[in-house]
MIGUMAR-719854 format. One record per residue (C-alpha): residue number from 1; x, y, z. Coordinates in steps of 0.02 Angstrom, whole numbers, plus 50000, padded with zeros to 5 digits. Layout:
{rec NUM,{X,Y,Z}}
...
REM end
This chain:
{rec 1,{53923,55640,50214}}
{rec 2,{53765,55746,50120}}
{rec 3,{53621,55643,50058}}
{rec 4,{53496,55710,49963}}
{rec 5,{53319,55621,49926}}
{rec 6,{53203,55674,49778}}
{rec 7,{53040,55635,49703}}
{rec 8,{53006,55613,49505}}
{rec 9,{52880,55720,49399}}
{rec 10,{52766,55659,49253}}
{rec 11,{52705,55810,49172}}
{rec 12,{52534,55797,49099}}
{rec 13,{52501,55965,48995}}
{rec 14,{52617,56107,48984}}
{rec 15,{52672,56274,48877}}
{rec 16,{52852,56330,48844}}
{rec 17,{52918,56504,48886}}
{rec 18,{53064,56536,48811}}
{rec 19,{53121,56699,48895}}
{rec 20,{53280,56823,48889}}
{rec 21,{53351,56735,49038}}
{rec 22,{53400,56539,49093}}
{rec 23,{53300,56568,49271}}
{rec 24,{53150,56658,49182}}
{rec 25,{53145,56512,49039}}
{rec 26,{53017,56357,49091}}
{rec 27,{52858,56308,49065}}
{rec 28,{52689,56321,49155}}
{rec 29,{52591,56160,49169}}
{rec 30,{52510,56014,49278}}
{rec 31,{52593,55855,49309}}
{rec 32,{52603,55732,49454}}
{rec 33,{52748,55724,49586}}
{rec 34,{52798,55555,49617}}
{rec 35,{52898,55395,49706}}
{rec 36,{53001,55312,49688}}
{rec 37,{53142,55444,49742}}
{rec 38,{53309,55478,49689}}
{rec 39,{53448,55465,49829}}
{rec 40,{53614,55542,49809}}
{rec 41,{53745,55537,49937}}
{rec 42,{53932,55616,49935}}
{rec 43,{54069,55663,50044}}
{rec 44,{54171,55743,49913}}
{rec 45,{54252,55589,49836}}
{rec 46,{54105,55469,49810}}
{rec 47,{53945,55492,49744}}
{rec 48,{53827,55360,49769}}
{rec 49,{53641,55366,49698}}
{rec 50,{53534,55411,49539}}
{rec 51,{53624,55486,49378}}
{rec 52,{53584,55551,49210}}
{rec 53,{53739,55613,49118}}
{rec 54,{53672,55769,49041}}
{rec 55,{53618,55902,49164}}
{rec 56,{53681,55799,49323}}
{rec 57,{53868,55825,49263}}
{rec 58,{53850,55994,49194}}
{rec 59,{53781,56040,49378}}
{rec 60,{53928,55941,49462}}
{rec 61,{54054,56031,49336}}
{rec 62,{53975,56204,49388}}
{rec 63,{54001,56169,49578}}
{rec 64,{54190,56126,49541}}
{rec 65,{54178,55938,49540}}
{rec 66,{54242,55932,49356}}
{rec 67,{54362,55789,49386}}
{rec 68,{54235,55678,49478}}
{rec 69,{54189,55526,49402}}
{rec 70,{53993,55482,49430}}
{rec 71,{53926,55311,49391}}
{rec 72,{53767,55283,49458}}
{rec 73,{53607,55184,49404}}
{rec 74,{53420,55252,49405}}
{rec 75,{53271,55174,49490}}
{rec 76,{53173,55239,49340}}
{rec 77,{53218,55220,49143}}
{rec 78,{53285,55358,49084}}
{rec 79,{53226,55448,48921}}
{rec 80,{53028,55377,48923}}
{rec 81,{52943,55529,49044}}
{rec 82,{52985,55523,49221}}
{rec 83,{53092,55674,49214}}
{rec 84,{53243,55574,49281}}
{rec 85,{53350,55711,49215}}
{rec 86,{53285,55850,49331}}
{rec 87,{53273,55717,49500}}
{rec 88,{53454,55687,49467}}
{rec 89,{53505,55850,49437}}
{rec 90,{53435,55913,49581}}
{rec 91,{53489,55761,49694}}
{rec 92,{53668,55787,49630}}
{rec 93,{53651,55981,49661}}
{rec 94,{53588,55952,49846}}
{rec 95,{53720,55823,49874}}
{rec 96,{53876,55903,49807}}
{rec 97,{53823,56087,49830}}
{rec 98,{53780,56059,50032}}
{rec 99,{53970,56016,50034}}
{rec 100,{54011,56196,49968}}
{rec 101,{53898,56276,50095}}
{rec 102,{53751,56345,49968}}
{rec 103,{53577,56369,50002}}
{rec 104,{53443,56240,49949}}
{rec 105,{53372,56383,49845}}
{rec 106,{53529,56421,49747}}
{rec 107,{53554,56232,49720}}
{rec 108,{53394,56212,49655}}
{rec 109,{53406,56367,49527}}
{rec 110,{53558,56282,49479}}
{rec 111,{53488,56107,49431}}
{rec 112,{53348,56203,49327}}
{rec 113,{53482,56296,49234}}
{rec 114,{53567,56146,49197}}
{rec 115,{53411,56073,49131}}
{rec 116,{53369,56214,49012}}
{rec 117,{53552,56228,48954}}
{rec 118,{53542,56031,48912}}
{rec 119,{53389,56051,48846}}
{rec 120,{53317,55900,48944}}
{rec 121,{53179,55989,49035}}
{rec 122,{53091,56159,49059}}
{rec 123,{52980,56141,49212}}
{rec 124,{53010,55975,49298}}
{rec 125,{53137,56063,49423}}
{rec 126,{53004,56180,49470}}
{rec 127,{52859,56046,49482}}
{rec 128,{52972,55934,49592}}
{rec 129,{53035,56080,49707}}
{rec 130,{52845,56101,49744}}
{rec 131,{52855,55913,49776}}
{rec 132,{52679,55856,49823}}
{rec 133,{52537,55749,49733}}
{rec 134,{52476,55873,49604}}
{rec 135,{52588,56008,49536}}
{rec 136,{52523,56153,49449}}
{rec 137,{52667,56265,49363}}
{rec 138,{52567,56434,49381}}
{rec 139,{52720,56555,49325}}
{rec 140,{52874,56476,49198}}
{rec 141,{53050,56494,49282}}
{rec 142,{53170,56403,49394}}
{rec 143,{53112,56404,49579}}
{rec 144,{53120,56576,49661}}
{rec 145,{53093,56633,49495}}
{rec 146,{52933,56526,49437}}
{rec 147,{52773,56497,49526}}
{rec 148,{52696,56314,49569}}
{rec 149,{52569,56258,49677}}
{rec 150,{52539,56084,49741}}
{rec 151,{52392,55978,49800}}
{rec 152,{52371,55798,49886}}
{rec 153,{52302,55693,49760}}
{rec 154,{52149,55604,49833}}
{rec 155,{52183,55442,49943}}
{rec 156,{52153,55280,49874}}
{rec 157,{52212,55302,49699}}
{rec 158,{52342,55206,49624}}
{rec 159,{52455,55279,49481}}
{rec 160,{52514,55148,49356}}
{rec 161,{52632,55198,49229}}
{rec 162,{52653,55094,49055}}
{rec 163,{52829,55110,48977}}
{rec 164,{52803,55121,48783}}
{rec 165,{52950,55195,48697}}
{rec 166,{53100,55309,48735}}
{rec 167,{53109,55477,48656}}
{rec 168,{53216,55640,48688}}
{rec 169,{53146,55765,48752}}
{rec 170,{53191,55889,48636}}
{rec 171,{53104,55804,48497}}
{rec 172,{52958,55785,48613}}
{rec 173,{52952,55965,48648}}
{rec 174,{52984,56016,48461}}
{rec 175,{52835,55888,48393}}
{rec 176,{52708,55961,48535}}
{rec 177,{52729,56133,48482}}
{rec 178,{52734,56075,48303}}
{rec 179,{52551,56020,48333}}
{rec 180,{52511,56165,48424}}
{rec 181,{52479,56071,48555}}
{rec 182,{52558,56188,48698}}
{rec 183,{52434,56332,48633}}
{rec 184,{52283,56228,48651}}
{rec 185,{52342,56154,48815}}
{rec 186,{52348,56324,48896}}
{rec 187,{52171,56370,48936}}
{rec 188,{52164,56177,49009}}
{rec 189,{52305,56241,49133}}
{rec 190,{52238,56402,49166}}
{rec 191,{52062,56309,49213}}
{rec 192,{52136,56175,49307}}
{rec 193,{52252,56315,49393}}
{rec 194,{52075,56417,49436}}
{rec 195,{51999,56251,49523}}
{rec 196,{52155,56175,49603}}
{rec 197,{52060,56021,49607}}
{rec 198,{52113,55850,49556}}
{rec 199,{51956,55787,49495}}
{rec 200,{51956,55952,49371}}
{rec 201,{52131,55875,49329}}
{rec 202,{52078,55714,49286}}
{rec 203,{51942,55759,49192}}
{rec 204,{52011,55892,49091}}
{rec 205,{52163,55806,49051}}
{rec 206,{52070,55636,48979}}
{rec 207,{51982,55756,48875}}
{rec 208,{52123,55842,48800}}
{rec 209,{52212,55680,48775}}
{rec 210,{52080,55601,48684}}
{rec 211,{52030,55743,48587}}
{rec 212,{52197,55763,48539}}
{rec 213,{52250,55590,48492}}
{rec 214,{52406,55588,48629}}
{rec 215,{52350,55410,48690}}
{rec 216,{52285,55345,48512}}
{rec 217,{52460,55417,48435}}
{rec 218,{52558,55330,48566}}
{rec 219,{52472,55148,48578}}
{rec 220,{52355,55148,48421}}
{rec 221,{52176,55161,48412}}
{rec 222,{52141,54989,48481}}
{rec 223,{52247,55022,48623}}
{rec 224,{52166,55194,48675}}
{rec 225,{52006,55106,48668}}
{rec 226,{52074,54964,48800}}
{rec 227,{52129,55100,48905}}
{rec 228,{51969,55175,48915}}
{rec 229,{51884,55021,48973}}
{rec 230,{52004,54995,49114}}
{rec 231,{51915,54948,49278}}
{rec 232,{51919,55087,49386}}
{rec 233,{51985,55208,49275}}
{rec 234,{51985,55395,49343}}
{rec 235,{52098,55471,49218}}
{rec 236,{52248,55441,49074}}
{rec 237,{52375,55536,48991}}
{rec 238,{52512,55505,48873}}
{rec 239,{52686,55607,48894}}
{rec 240,{52844,55563,48786}}
{rec 241,{52863,55348,48782}}
{rec 242,{52743,55345,48948}}
{rec 243,{52565,55318,48985}}
{rec 244,{52497,55354,49163}}
{rec 245,{52333,55267,49201}}
{rec 246,{52251,55310,49373}}
{rec 247,{52138,55198,49449}}
{rec 248,{52021,55166,49604}}
{rec 249,{52121,55057,49714}}
{rec 250,{51973,54939,49757}}
{rec 251,{51991,54915,49550}}
{rec 252,{52179,54897,49537}}
{rec 253,{52191,54711,49534}}
{rec 254,{52065,54697,49416}}
{rec 255,{52152,54852,49318}}
{rec 256,{52319,54764,49305}}
{rec 257,{52239,54594,49236}}
{rec 258,{52161,54727,49096}}
{rec 259,{52305,54829,49056}}
{rec 260,{52437,54681,49070}}
{rec 261,{52345,54631,48887}}
{rec 262,{52445,54765,48800}}
{rec 263,{52612,54690,48839}}
{rec 264,{52697,54845,48908}}
{rec 265,{52825,54836,49074}}
{rec 266,{52691,54921,49206}}
{rec 267,{52775,55011,49355}}
{rec 268,{52664,55073,49500}}
{rec 269,{52712,55258,49550}}
{rec 270,{52658,55334,49733}}
{rec 271,{52600,55500,49740}}
{rec 272,{52738,55599,49823}}
{rec 273,{52721,55667,49995}}
{rec 274,{52865,55812,50019}}
{rec 275,{52985,55903,49918}}
{rec 276,{53171,55865,49900}}
{rec 277,{53275,55848,50054}}
{rec 278,{53447,55839,50090}}
{rec 279,{53509,55788,50266}}
{rec 280,{53694,55751,50357}}
{rec 281,{53721,55570,50379}}
REM end
Protein backbone atom coordinates (compact mmCIF):
# COMPACT_ATOMS: atom_id res chain seq x y z
CA UNK A 1 0.00 0.00 0.00
CA UNK A 2 1.22 3.48 -0.88
CA UNK A 3 0.40 6.49 1.31
CA UNK A 4 0.83 10.10 0.28
CA UNK A 5 0.91 13.06 2.67
CA UNK A 6 0.38 16.52 1.18
CA UNK A 7 0.16 20.05 2.65
CA UNK A 8 -2.36 22.73 1.62
CA UNK A 9 -1.79 26.22 0.21
CA UNK A 10 -3.45 29.60 0.73
CA UNK A 11 -2.44 32.03 -2.00
CA UNK A 12 -2.23 35.73 -1.21
CA UNK A 13 -1.46 37.36 -4.58
CA UNK A 14 -1.39 35.93 -8.07
CA UNK A 15 -1.41 36.69 -11.78
CA UNK A 16 -2.77 33.98 -14.12
CA UNK A 17 -1.06 32.98 -17.35
CA UNK A 18 -3.19 31.09 -19.86
CA UNK A 19 -0.47 29.74 -22.13
CA UNK A 20 -0.72 27.50 -25.24
CA UNK A 21 -0.13 24.25 -23.31
CA UNK A 22 -1.67 22.92 -20.12
CA UNK A 23 1.79 22.37 -18.63
CA UNK A 24 2.82 26.00 -19.20
CA UNK A 25 -0.52 27.45 -18.05
CA UNK A 26 -0.47 28.57 -14.42
CA UNK A 27 0.24 31.64 -12.35
CA UNK A 28 2.93 33.62 -10.65
CA UNK A 29 2.19 34.59 -7.07
CA UNK A 30 2.86 34.28 -3.37
CA UNK A 31 1.16 32.31 -0.61
CA UNK A 32 1.59 30.08 2.42
CA UNK A 33 2.02 26.31 2.35
CA UNK A 34 0.28 25.01 5.46
CA UNK A 35 -0.86 22.00 7.45
CA UNK A 36 -2.94 19.96 8.42
CA UNK A 37 -2.04 17.64 5.57
CA UNK A 38 -4.03 15.47 3.26
CA UNK A 39 -3.32 11.74 3.66
CA UNK A 40 -4.30 9.21 1.00
CA UNK A 41 -3.51 5.49 1.06
CA UNK A 42 -4.24 2.95 -1.69
CA UNK A 43 -3.47 -0.66 -2.52
CA UNK A 44 -5.35 -0.51 -5.82
CA UNK A 45 -8.67 -1.63 -4.37
CA UNK A 46 -9.22 0.72 -1.46
CA UNK A 47 -8.56 4.44 -1.37
CA UNK A 48 -8.69 6.06 2.04
CA UNK A 49 -7.88 9.69 2.74
CA UNK A 50 -8.81 13.20 1.70
CA UNK A 51 -10.75 13.81 -1.47
CA UNK A 52 -12.28 16.51 -3.66
CA UNK A 53 -14.41 15.23 -6.51
CA UNK A 54 -13.22 17.27 -9.52
CA UNK A 55 -9.48 17.17 -10.07
CA UNK A 56 -8.84 14.10 -7.90
CA UNK A 57 -11.33 11.99 -9.86
CA UNK A 58 -9.81 13.19 -13.14
CA UNK A 59 -6.39 12.10 -11.85
CA UNK A 60 -7.72 8.66 -10.87
CA UNK A 61 -9.37 8.16 -14.27
CA UNK A 62 -6.26 9.33 -16.15
CA UNK A 63 -4.22 6.75 -14.23
CA UNK A 64 -6.64 4.01 -15.28
CA UNK A 65 -8.70 3.76 -12.09
CA UNK A 66 -11.90 4.73 -13.86
CA UNK A 67 -14.18 2.36 -11.94
CA UNK A 68 -12.72 3.08 -8.53
CA UNK A 69 -15.22 4.50 -6.06
CA UNK A 70 -13.71 7.22 -3.92
CA UNK A 71 -15.52 8.38 -0.82
CA UNK A 72 -13.33 10.42 1.48
CA UNK A 73 -13.70 13.19 4.07
CA UNK A 74 -11.44 16.25 3.92
CA UNK A 75 -9.64 17.72 6.99
CA UNK A 76 -10.25 21.28 5.79
CA UNK A 77 -13.46 22.59 4.20
CA UNK A 78 -13.72 22.65 0.41
CA UNK A 79 -14.36 25.80 -1.60
CA UNK A 80 -13.18 28.49 0.80
CA UNK A 81 -9.50 28.96 -0.13
CA UNK A 82 -7.34 26.19 1.33
CA UNK A 83 -6.56 24.65 -2.10
CA UNK A 84 -8.18 21.40 -1.02
CA UNK A 85 -8.69 20.38 -4.64
CA UNK A 86 -4.96 20.75 -5.43
CA UNK A 87 -3.87 18.95 -2.26
CA UNK A 88 -6.22 16.03 -2.88
CA UNK A 89 -5.32 15.85 -6.57
CA UNK A 90 -1.64 15.55 -5.62
CA UNK A 91 -2.38 13.02 -2.88
CA UNK A 92 -4.51 10.80 -5.13
CA UNK A 93 -2.00 11.11 -7.97
CA UNK A 94 0.92 10.06 -5.77
CA UNK A 95 -0.93 7.20 -4.08
CA UNK A 96 -2.41 5.70 -7.25
CA UNK A 97 0.41 6.62 -9.61
CA UNK A 98 2.99 4.94 -7.40
CA UNK A 99 1.09 1.69 -7.98
CA UNK A 100 1.74 2.21 -11.69
CA UNK A 101 5.43 2.86 -11.10
CA UNK A 102 5.34 6.48 -12.27
CA UNK A 103 7.79 9.10 -11.04
CA UNK A 104 6.82 11.77 -8.53
CA UNK A 105 7.57 14.53 -11.07
CA UNK A 106 5.20 12.99 -13.62
CA UNK A 107 2.46 12.63 -11.02
CA UNK A 108 2.82 16.23 -9.85
CA UNK A 109 2.45 17.38 -13.47
CA UNK A 110 -0.66 15.21 -13.79
CA UNK A 111 -2.18 16.85 -10.71
CA UNK A 112 -1.46 20.30 -12.15
CA UNK A 113 -3.00 19.41 -15.51
CA UNK A 114 -6.12 18.08 -13.78
CA UNK A 115 -6.46 21.29 -11.78
CA UNK A 116 -6.22 23.43 -14.93
CA UNK A 117 -8.71 21.29 -16.86
CA UNK A 118 -11.18 21.29 -13.96
CA UNK A 119 -10.67 25.05 -13.48
CA UNK A 120 -10.06 24.51 -9.78
CA UNK A 121 -6.60 26.04 -9.62
CA UNK A 122 -3.65 27.40 -11.58
CA UNK A 123 -0.66 27.65 -9.25
CA UNK A 124 -1.49 25.67 -6.11
CA UNK A 125 0.16 22.42 -7.27
CA UNK A 126 3.38 24.27 -8.06
CA UNK A 127 3.37 26.00 -4.65
CA UNK A 128 2.58 22.79 -2.78
CA UNK A 129 5.32 20.92 -4.65
CA UNK A 130 7.78 23.49 -3.27
CA UNK A 131 6.23 22.72 0.06
CA UNK A 132 7.76 24.94 2.74
CA UNK A 133 6.34 28.02 4.48
CA UNK A 134 6.25 31.01 2.15
CA UNK A 135 5.96 29.85 -1.47
CA UNK A 136 6.76 32.29 -4.28
CA UNK A 137 5.75 31.20 -7.78
CA UNK A 138 8.37 32.83 -9.99
CA UNK A 139 7.39 31.31 -13.35
CA UNK A 140 3.96 29.83 -14.21
CA UNK A 141 3.32 26.21 -15.08
CA UNK A 142 3.37 22.68 -13.75
CA UNK A 143 6.16 21.45 -11.45
CA UNK A 144 9.19 20.93 -13.68
CA UNK A 145 7.96 23.60 -16.10
CA UNK A 146 7.15 26.47 -13.75
CA UNK A 147 9.43 27.58 -10.94
CA UNK A 148 8.67 28.19 -7.28
CA UNK A 149 10.95 29.33 -4.46
CA UNK A 150 10.19 28.52 -0.83
CA UNK A 151 11.42 29.91 2.46
CA UNK A 152 10.56 29.16 6.08
CA UNK A 153 8.48 31.75 7.85
CA UNK A 154 9.82 33.13 11.15
CA UNK A 155 9.18 31.07 14.26
CA UNK A 156 6.81 32.21 16.99
CA UNK A 157 4.08 33.22 14.57
CA UNK A 158 0.56 31.81 14.51
CA UNK A 159 -1.49 31.49 11.33
CA UNK A 160 -5.21 31.84 12.04
CA UNK A 161 -7.81 31.36 9.31
CA UNK A 162 -11.34 32.72 9.50
CA UNK A 163 -13.87 30.91 7.30
CA UNK A 164 -16.27 33.51 5.94
CA UNK A 165 -18.01 31.86 2.96
CA UNK A 166 -17.72 29.41 0.08
CA UNK A 167 -16.89 30.58 -3.44
CA UNK A 168 -16.11 28.71 -6.66
CA UNK A 169 -12.55 29.19 -7.90
CA UNK A 170 -13.72 30.09 -11.40
CA UNK A 171 -15.90 32.90 -10.10
CA UNK A 172 -13.16 34.13 -7.79
CA UNK A 173 -10.58 34.29 -10.60
CA UNK A 174 -13.09 35.96 -12.94
CA UNK A 175 -13.89 38.69 -10.40
CA UNK A 176 -10.22 39.11 -9.46
CA UNK A 177 -9.27 39.73 -13.09
CA UNK A 178 -12.32 41.90 -13.84
CA UNK A 179 -11.13 44.28 -11.13
CA UNK A 180 -7.64 44.33 -12.61
CA UNK A 181 -6.16 42.90 -9.42
CA UNK A 182 -3.93 40.52 -11.38
CA UNK A 183 -2.16 43.48 -13.01
CA UNK A 184 -1.96 45.42 -9.75
CA UNK A 185 -0.54 42.37 -8.01
CA UNK A 186 2.30 41.79 -10.48
CA UNK A 187 4.73 44.50 -9.23
CA UNK A 188 4.02 43.48 -5.64
CA UNK A 189 4.77 39.83 -6.48
CA UNK A 190 8.01 40.88 -8.18
CA UNK A 191 9.04 42.94 -5.14
CA UNK A 192 8.47 39.97 -2.82
CA UNK A 193 10.29 37.69 -5.29
CA UNK A 194 13.33 39.97 -5.27
CA UNK A 195 13.51 40.04 -1.48
CA UNK A 196 12.51 36.44 -0.69
CA UNK A 197 11.75 37.89 2.73
CA UNK A 198 8.73 37.12 4.90
CA UNK A 199 8.58 40.61 6.39
CA UNK A 200 8.37 42.11 2.89
CA UNK A 201 5.60 39.63 2.12
CA UNK A 202 3.71 40.52 5.30
CA UNK A 203 3.96 44.27 4.74
CA UNK A 204 3.15 44.26 1.02
CA UNK A 205 0.26 41.80 1.22
CA UNK A 206 -1.47 43.73 4.01
CA UNK A 207 -1.01 47.01 2.14
CA UNK A 208 -2.38 45.46 -1.08
CA UNK A 209 -5.44 44.12 0.73
CA UNK A 210 -6.22 47.45 2.37
CA UNK A 211 -5.66 49.54 -0.77
CA UNK A 212 -7.81 47.22 -2.89
CA UNK A 213 -10.52 46.63 -0.26
CA UNK A 214 -10.08 42.84 -0.28
CA UNK A 215 -10.64 42.42 3.44
CA UNK A 216 -13.37 45.06 3.46
CA UNK A 217 -15.22 43.40 0.57
CA UNK A 218 -15.04 40.08 2.38
CA UNK A 219 -16.18 41.08 5.88
CA UNK A 220 -17.24 44.73 5.63
CA UNK A 221 -15.68 48.02 6.71
CA UNK A 222 -16.23 47.42 10.43
CA UNK A 223 -14.81 43.92 10.06
CA UNK A 224 -11.68 45.26 8.39
CA UNK A 225 -11.25 47.80 11.19
CA UNK A 226 -11.61 44.99 13.72
CA UNK A 227 -8.96 42.89 11.95
CA UNK A 228 -6.48 45.77 11.88
CA UNK A 229 -6.84 46.12 15.67
CA UNK A 230 -5.99 42.45 16.31
CA UNK A 231 -3.45 42.13 19.16
CA UNK A 232 -0.02 41.10 17.84
CA UNK A 233 -1.09 41.48 14.20
CA UNK A 234 1.71 40.77 11.70
CA UNK A 235 -0.31 40.61 8.47
CA UNK A 236 -3.72 39.69 7.11
CA UNK A 237 -5.20 38.92 3.71
CA UNK A 238 -8.33 37.59 2.07
CA UNK A 239 -8.52 34.73 -0.43
CA UNK A 240 -11.88 33.54 -1.82
CA UNK A 241 -14.02 33.02 1.29
CA UNK A 242 -11.07 32.83 3.68
CA UNK A 243 -9.34 35.44 5.81
CA UNK A 244 -5.78 34.73 6.96
CA UNK A 245 -4.55 36.54 10.07
CA UNK A 246 -0.96 36.04 11.25
CA UNK A 247 -0.15 37.09 14.80
CA UNK A 248 2.77 36.97 17.19
CA UNK A 249 2.69 33.84 19.32
CA UNK A 250 2.82 35.69 22.65
CA UNK A 251 -0.42 37.52 21.73
CA UNK A 252 -2.31 34.59 20.22
CA UNK A 253 -4.76 34.17 23.12
CA UNK A 254 -5.66 37.86 23.04
CA UNK A 255 -5.93 37.67 19.26
CA UNK A 256 -8.30 34.70 19.42
CA UNK A 257 -10.55 36.46 21.93
CA UNK A 258 -10.55 39.54 19.73
CA UNK A 259 -11.22 37.67 16.47
CA UNK A 260 -13.93 35.46 17.99
CA UNK A 261 -16.11 38.58 18.27
CA UNK A 262 -16.54 38.45 14.47
CA UNK A 263 -18.38 35.13 14.89
CA UNK A 264 -16.54 33.22 12.17
CA UNK A 265 -15.18 29.70 12.51
CA UNK A 266 -11.43 30.01 13.24
CA UNK A 267 -8.96 27.27 12.33
CA UNK A 268 -5.28 27.21 13.28
CA UNK A 269 -2.85 26.46 10.44
CA UNK A 270 0.73 25.33 10.86
CA UNK A 271 3.45 26.32 8.36
CA UNK A 272 4.41 23.29 6.30
CA UNK A 273 7.85 21.87 7.02
CA UNK A 274 8.15 19.91 3.76
CA UNK A 275 6.59 19.09 0.43
CA UNK A 276 4.43 16.14 -0.68
CA UNK A 277 5.61 12.74 0.48
CA UNK A 278 4.81 9.20 -0.65
CA UNK A 279 5.84 6.03 1.16
CA UNK A 280 5.20 2.31 1.18
CA UNK A 281 3.39 1.00 4.27
